[in-house]
MARLO-785697 format. One record per residue: residue in three letters; chain; y, x, z of N, C-alpha, C in turn. Coordinates in steps of 0.001 Angstrom, whole numbers, plus 500000, padded with zeros to 6 digits. Layout:
N
{'ALA', 'A', {Y, X, Z}, {Y, X, Z}, {Y, X, Z}}
...
// end
This chain:
92
{'MET', 'A', {079776, 284036, 928255}, {080690, 283549, 927391}, {081039, 282224, 928010}}
{'CYS', 'A', {082266, 281889, 928093}, {082859, 280415, 928673}, {082396, 279760, 927505}}
{'ARG', 'A', {081732, 278619, 927759}, {081275, 277462, 926713}, {082437, 276819, 925842}}
{'ASN', 'A', {083626, 276921, 926363}, {084752, 276367, 925698}, {085413, 277299, 924612}}
{'ILE', 'A', {085040, 278428, 924631}, {085625, 279240, 923696}, {084581, 279485, 922489}}
{'ARG', 'A', {085106, 279294, 921251}, {084102, 279193, 920124}, {084240, 280524, 919531}}
{'THR', 'A', {083218, 280756, 918788}, {083310, 281875, 917691}, {084368, 281465, 916843}}
{'LEU', 'A', {085178, 282389, 916406}, {086140, 282254, 915350}, {086077, 283128, 914310}}
{'HIS', 'A', {085379, 284264, 914305}, {085167, 285161, 913281}, {084144, 284675, 912028}}
{'ASN', 'A', {084563, 285001, 910968}, {083790, 284872, 909761}, {083628, 283421, 909399}}
{'PHE', 'A', {084670, 282494, 909447}, {084746, 281150, 909167}, {085722, 281013, 907776}}
{'GLU', 'A', {085195, 280080, 906982}, {086173, 279883, 905682}, {086533, 278328, 905918}}
{'PRO', 'A', {087796, 278169, 906067}, {088987, 278824, 906183}, {089111, 279527, 907551}}
{'SER', 'A', {089691, 280730, 907515}, {089726, 281513, 908857}, {090280, 280585, 910020}}
{'ALA', 'A', {090276, 281198, 911229}, {090531, 280508, 912238}, {092129, 280121, 912275}}
{'THR', 'A', {092304, 279054, 912712}, {093987, 278725, 912697}, {094583, 279432, 913900}}
{'ASP', 'A', {095771, 279251, 914014}, {096619, 279801, 915275}, {096301, 278944, 916354}}
{'ASP', 'A', {096020, 277599, 916336}, {095962, 276620, 917178}, {094496, 277103, 917974}}
{'GLU', 'A', {093444, 277234, 917082}, {092181, 277789, 917715}, {092301, 279224, 918540}}
{'VAL', 'A', {092961, 279977, 917861}, {093432, 281348, 918530}, {093971, 280924, 919868}}
{'ASP', 'A', {095051, 280283, 919811}, {095657, 279928, 921269}, {094714, 279339, 922192}}
{'ALA', 'A', {093966, 278406, 921762}, {093213, 277669, 922616}, {092019, 278366, 923311}}
{'ALA', 'A', {091404, 279438, 922397}, {090708, 280497, 922888}, {091183, 281346, 923848}}
{'ALA', 'A', {092500, 281800, 923634}, {093290, 282519, 924768}, {093400, 281954, 925898}}
{'LEU', 'A', {093885, 280786, 925888}, {094178, 279834, 926991}, {092925, 279780, 928019}}
{'GLN', 'A', {091806, 279346, 927283}, {090265, 279262, 928010}, {090077, 280611, 928722}}
{'TYR', 'A', {090502, 281811, 927958}, {090179, 283133, 928469}, {090835, 283232, 929726}}
{'VAL', 'A', {092117, 283137, 929719}, {093120, 283303, 930679}, {092751, 282393, 932019}}
{'ARG', 'A', {092456, 281298, 931779}, {091970, 280505, 932751}, {090961, 280805, 933350}}
{'LYS', 'A', {089676, 281242, 932670}, {088546, 281707, 933298}, {088756, 282982, 934079}}
{'VAL', 'A', {089451, 284009, 933479}, {089772, 285147, 934379}, {090639, 285046, 935526}}
{'SER', 'A', {091738, 284149, 935454}, {092612, 284089, 936446}, {092064, 282981, 937504}}
{'GLY', 'A', {091064, 282121, 937150}, {090637, 281126, 938112}, {091453, 280069, 938274}}
{'MET', 'A', {092681, 279846, 937276}, {093489, 278888, 937525}, {093258, 278117, 936371}}
{'ASN', 'A', {093369, 276866, 936310}, {093421, 275730, 935300}, {095066, 275535, 934773}}
{'LYS', 'A', {095909, 275439, 935973}, {097281, 275505, 935703}, {097770, 276233, 936497}}
{'PRO', 'A', {098575, 277187, 936203}, {099228, 278142, 937268}, {100442, 277594, 938150}}
{'SER', 'A', {100738, 277991, 939257}, {101739, 277521, 940065}, {103119, 277973, 939321}}
{'GLN', 'A', {104163, 277526, 939661}, {105435, 277836, 938956}, {105756, 279353, 939185}}
{'ALA', 'A', {105268, 279992, 940368}, {105410, 281347, 940774}, {104671, 282184, 939623}}
{'ASN', 'A', {103549, 281624, 939010}, {102826, 282447, 938186}, {102823, 281941, 936730}}
{'ALA', 'A', {103512, 280820, 936489}, {103574, 280270, 934974}, {103977, 281183, 934206}}
{'GLU', 'A', {104916, 282048, 934460}, {105630, 283166, 933517}, {104502, 284018, 933027}}
{'VAL', 'A', {103893, 284676, 934113}, {102823, 285573, 933930}, {101651, 285105, 933114}}
{'PHE', 'A', {101455, 283871, 933469}, {100087, 283218, 932866}, {100290, 283052, 931307}}
{'ASP', 'A', {101575, 282549, 931080}, {102037, 282146, 929701}, {101991, 283457, 929014}}
{'ARG', 'A', {102592, 284437, 929268}, {102546, 285731, 928670}, {101319, 286126, 928477}}
{'ALA', 'A', {100476, 286233, 929391}, {099075, 286484, 929172}, {098186, 286000, 927992}}
{'VAL', 'A', {098745, 284723, 928042}, {098043, 283561, 926909}, {098600, 284224, 925415}}
{'ALA', 'A', {099934, 284386, 925366}, {100446, 284858, 924159}, {100020, 286168, 923909}}
{'GLU', 'A', {099933, 287102, 924697}, {099452, 288559, 924393}, {097905, 288566, 923844}}
{'ILE', 'A', {097126, 287516, 924631}, {095743, 287731, 924372}, {095583, 286894, 922812}}
{'ALA', 'A', {096204, 285709, 922509}, {096329, 285279, 921383}, {096606, 286063, 920207}}
{'HIS', 'A', {097771, 287274, 920551}, {098182, 287951, 919457}, {097288, 288957, 919116}}
{'ILE', 'A', {096586, 289700, 920142}, {095551, 290683, 920152}, {094412, 289975, 919341}}
{'THR', 'A', {093904, 288866, 919652}, {092905, 288135, 919016}, {093088, 287841, 917605}}
{'ARG', 'A', {094309, 287485, 917123}, {094457, 287250, 916030}, {094567, 288633, 915113}}
{'HIS', 'A', {094839, 289988, 915725}, {094560, 291239, 915098}, {093312, 291504, 914906}}
{'LEU', 'A', {092454, 291201, 916039}, {090954, 291483, 915935}, {090302, 290559, 914827}}
{'LEU', 'A', {090564, 289446, 914650}, {090050, 288605, 913800}, {090547, 288876, 912210}}
{'ASP', 'A', {091670, 289534, 911991}, {092166, 289955, 910769}, {091506, 291254, 910386}}
{'ASP', 'A', {091162, 292207, 911403}, {090671, 293138, 911041}, {089009, 293543, 910931}}
{'LEU', 'A', {088548, 292578, 911498}, {087016, 292630, 911451}, {086560, 292615, 910151}}
{'VAL', 'A', {085445, 293186, 909857}, {084767, 293021, 908343}, {083383, 292748, 908638}}
{'THR', 'A', {082776, 292177, 907672}, {081171, 291849, 907644}, {080840, 291612, 906218}}
{'SER', 'A', {079515, 291946, 906148}, {079059, 291641, 904797}, {078350, 290373, 904624}}
{'ALA', 'A', {078099, 289608, 905867}, {077758, 288301, 905947}, {078554, 287258, 905169}}
{'PRO', 'A', {078079, 286330, 904394}, {078887, 285349, 903773}, {079530, 284139, 904945}}
{'PRO', 'A', {080748, 283814, 904555}, {081573, 283191, 905670}, {080587, 281825, 906193}}
{'LYS', 'A', {080880, 281465, 907360}, {080340, 280153, 907652}, {081114, 278966, 907481}}
{'ASP', 'A', {080405, 277947, 907376}, {080885, 276708, 907009}, {081159, 275822, 908392}}
{'ARG', 'A', {082461, 275365, 908723}, {082682, 274643, 910265}, {081625, 273479, 910329}}
{'GLU', 'A', {081804, 272874, 909208}, {080716, 271452, 909257}, {079435, 271690, 909536}}
{'VAL', 'A', {078711, 272697, 908934}, {077340, 273080, 908989}, {077148, 273489, 910507}}
{'GLU', 'A', {078156, 274302, 911023}, {078009, 274961, 912298}, {078218, 273914, 913243}}
{'ALA', 'A', {079072, 272827, 912916}, {079221, 271790, 914167}, {077896, 271049, 914238}}
{'ALA', 'A', {077314, 270719, 912997}, {076160, 269954, 912821}, {074682, 270583, 913610}}
{'LYS', 'A', {074828, 272131, 913261}, {073957, 272735, 913960}, {073921, 272656, 915591}}
{'ALA', 'A', {075294, 272876, 915984}, {075461, 272451, 917598}, {075287, 271190, 918239}}
{'ARG', 'A', {075596, 270189, 917179}, {075124, 268801, 917639}, {073608, 268670, 917898}}
{'ALA', 'A', {072867, 269274, 916897}, {071513, 269281, 916860}, {070842, 269911, 918267}}
{'ARG', 'A', {071395, 271157, 918427}, {071032, 271954, 919734}, {071283, 271082, 920868}}
{'ALA', 'A', {072368, 270285, 920943}, {072866, 269689, 922060}, {071802, 268289, 922195}}
{'GLU', 'A', {071635, 267760, 920993}, {070548, 266392, 921253}, {069338, 267033, 921736}}
{'LYS', 'A', {068905, 268142, 921195}, {067563, 268652, 921679}, {067656, 268895, 923174}}
{'ARG', 'A', {068633, 269665, 923515}, {068725, 269966, 924932}, {068900, 268638, 925927}}
{'TYR', 'A', {069665, 267896, 925380}, {070138, 266875, 926308}, {069522, 265501, 926086}}
{'GLY', 'A', {068747, 265232, 924851}, {068268, 263898, 924541}, {069316, 263362, 923629}}
{'ARG', 'A', {069008, 262194, 923312}, {069730, 261319, 922370}, {071328, 261222, 923211}}
{'LEU', 'A', {072298, 261520, 922210}, {073610, 261490, 922623}, {074328, 260124, 922378}}
{'ALA', 'A', {074858, 259660, 923285}, {075706, 258331, 923114}, {076849, 258442, 922376}}
{'GLY', 'A', {077193, 257402, 921534}, {078255, 257716, 920694}, {078150, 257125, 919372}}
// end
């Protein structure tokens, strides 16, 4: 999976439209191999992002789980700890 696409399912509060749009954009960029499309492809690119975001929202709304919702702050702290272990002390 593309490292820039984050898991959006089973968080409280649920994923925002901005998060869904960002994931759709990263997916289309990865699949198309384009970071920014040419003018000739801009309409198709933008339509793909919108359609994938729409389908992703339906997916997230329809998925069910018995697991308790994850906390964004806790998950972010875990990710920072993994990065620190992997890459050493992070500057910042």
